[in-house]
C-alpha positions as CSV (number, residue, x, y, z in Angstrom):
1,X,42.8,-2.8,-31.1
2,X,45.2,-4.2,-28.6
3,X,44.3,-6.5,-25.7
4,X,44.6,-3.8,-23.0
5,X,42.2,-1.5,-24.8
6,X,39.8,-4.3,-25.4
7,X,39.9,-5.3,-21.8
8,X,39.3,-1.7,-20.6
9,X,36.2,-1.4,-22.9
10,X,34.8,-4.7,-21.6
11,X,35.3,-3.6,-18.0
12,X,33.7,-0.2,-18.7
13,X,30.7,-1.9,-20.4
14,X,30.2,-4.3,-17.4
15,X,30.5,-1.4,-15.0
16,X,27.8,0.6,-16.8
17,X,25.5,-2.4,-16.9
18,X,25.9,-3.0,-13.2
19,X,25.3,0.7,-12.4
20,X,22.1,0.8,-14.5
21,X,20.8,-2.5,-13.0
22,X,21.5,-1.2,-9.5
23,X,19.7,2.1,-10.1
24,X,16.6,0.3,-11.5
25,X,16.6,-2.0,-8.5
26,X,16.6,0.9,-6.1
27,X,13.8,2.7,-7.9
28,X,11.4,-0.3,-7.5
29,X,12.6,-1.5,-4.1
30,X,10.6,0.9,-1.9
31,X,8.3,-0.9,0.5
32,X,4.6,-0.1,0.7
33,X,2.9,-0.6,4.0
34,X,-0.2,1.3,5.0
35,X,-3.2,3.2,3.5
36,X,-2.6,5.1,0.3
37,X,-4.4,7.3,-2.1
38,X,-4.9,6.5,-5.8
39,X,-4.0,8.8,-8.7
40,X,-3.7,8.9,-12.4
41,X,-0.1,8.0,-12.2
42,X,1.8,6.0,-9.6
43,X,3.0,2.5,-8.9
44,X,0.4,-0.1,-10.1
45,X,-0.9,-2.7,-7.7
46,X,-3.2,-5.5,-8.5
47,X,-5.8,-6.5,-6.0
48,X,-4.7,-9.8,-4.5
49,X,-8.2,-11.3,-4.5
50,X,-9.1,-10.1,-8.0
51,X,-6.1,-9.5,-10.3
52,X,-8.3,-7.7,-12.8
53,X,-8.6,-4.7,-10.5
54,X,-5.6,-2.5,-10.7
55,X,-4.9,0.7,-8.7
56,X,-2.2,3.3,-9.3
57,X,-0.9,4.2,-5.8
58,X,0.5,7.5,-4.9
59,X,3.1,7.3,-2.1
60,X,2.4,10.9,-1.0
61,X,0.2,11.5,2.1
62,X,-0.2,7.9,3.2
63,X,-1.0,6.5,6.6
64,X,1.8,4.2,8.0
65,X,0.8,1.1,9.9
66,X,2.6,2.3,13.0
67,X,-0.3,4.9,13.4
68,X,-2.8,2.0,13.9
69,X,-3.7,2.0,17.6
70,X,-6.0,-1.1,17.5
71,X,-7.8,-3.3,15.1
72,X,-10.4,-6.0,15.4
73,X,-13.0,-8.0,13.4
74,X,-16.5,-7.3,14.5
75,X,-19.9,-8.1,13.0
76,X,-22.4,-5.7,11.6
77,X,-25.7,-7.2,10.5
78,X,-24.1,-10.7,10.7
79,X,-21.3,-9.6,8.3
80,X,-17.6,-9.4,9.3
81,X,-16.1,-6.0,9.1
82,X,-12.7,-4.8,10.2
83,X,-12.6,-1.9,12.7
84,X,-9.3,0.0,12.8
85,X,-8.7,2.8,15.3
86,X,-5.8,5.2,14.7
87,X,-3.7,7.1,17.2
88,X,-3.9,10.9,17.4
89,X,-1.4,11.4,14.5
90,X,-3.2,8.8,12.4
91,X,-6.6,10.3,13.2
92,X,-5.5,13.7,11.8
93,X,-4.0,12.0,8.7
94,X,-7.1,9.9,8.1
95,X,-9.3,13.0,8.4
96,X,-7.2,14.8,5.7
97,X,-6.8,11.7,3.5
98,X,-10.5,10.8,3.5
99,X,-11.5,14.5,3.0
100,X,-9.4,14.6,-0.2
101,X,-10.5,11.1,-1.4
102,X,-14.3,11.0,-1.1
103,X,-15.8,8.7,-3.7
104,X,-12.4,7.1,-4.3
105,X,-10.6,4.0,-3.2
106,X,-7.9,4.0,-0.5
107,X,-5.7,0.9,-1.1
108,X,-4.4,-0.9,2.0
109,X,-1.0,-2.5,1.2
110,X,1.1,-4.9,3.3
111,X,4.6,-5.8,2.2
112,X,4.0,-4.5,-1.3
113,X,0.8,-6.5,-1.8
114,X,-2.6,-4.9,-2.2
115,X,-5.1,-6.7,0.0
116,X,-8.1,-4.4,0.0
117,X,-9.1,-1.0,-1.4
118,X,-12.1,0.4,0.6
119,X,-14.2,3.0,-1.1
120,X,-14.4,6.3,0.9
121,X,-18.0,7.3,1.4
122,X,-17.5,10.3,3.6
123,X,-14.8,12.1,5.5
124,X,-13.7,10.3,8.7
125,X,-12.9,12.7,11.5
126,X,-13.0,10.5,14.5
127,X,-10.1,8.2,13.6
128,X,-12.0,5.0,13.3
129,X,-12.1,3.2,10.0
130,X,-14.7,0.4,9.2
131,X,-13.9,-1.8,6.3
132,X,-16.7,-3.9,4.9
133,X,-17.1,-6.1,1.9
134,X,-15.4,-9.3,3.2
135,X,-17.1,-12.5,1.9
136,X,-15.9,-14.6,4.8
137,X,-14.5,-14.0,8.3
138,X,-11.2,-15.6,7.1
139,X,-10.7,-12.7,4.7
140,X,-11.2,-10.2,7.5
141,X,-8.9,-12.1,9.8
142,X,-6.2,-12.2,7.2
143,X,-6.1,-8.4,7.1
144,X,-6.2,-8.3,10.9
145,X,-3.2,-10.6,11.1
146,X,-1.3,-8.5,8.6
147,X,-1.9,-5.4,10.6
148,X,-0.9,-7.1,13.8
149,X,2.3,-8.5,12.3
150,X,3.6,-5.4,10.7
């Protein structure tokens, strides 16, 4: 094999490696921000506060953060909860999403990190989501800050 043929083969090999690497990077680079449903397949996310809990997140039918109208930390029975109100589009999407996911978790993800995965007890028609289960007010405030900064 002459030097010219050898050089072409090396360049072809390098080009293939770069293309494969670029395609793999594109597949995993999508940003998750919002409320998602879980499924049997999908991208795996580990709960930030408990890395033993993993959820497979489906990117179909999610609620984007820009549909959040307001959010605040309030107290119910001396326990901090996060109250999120959605705009009209978000209200409709939350109604559909909760109707399809009763007795399932809806992961809430900010910048590709899973912070909480509330359990849907019933269909939410009015567009107001209450998330409980925070151990401290700091945990609830962390989620509130993430909502307000996204």
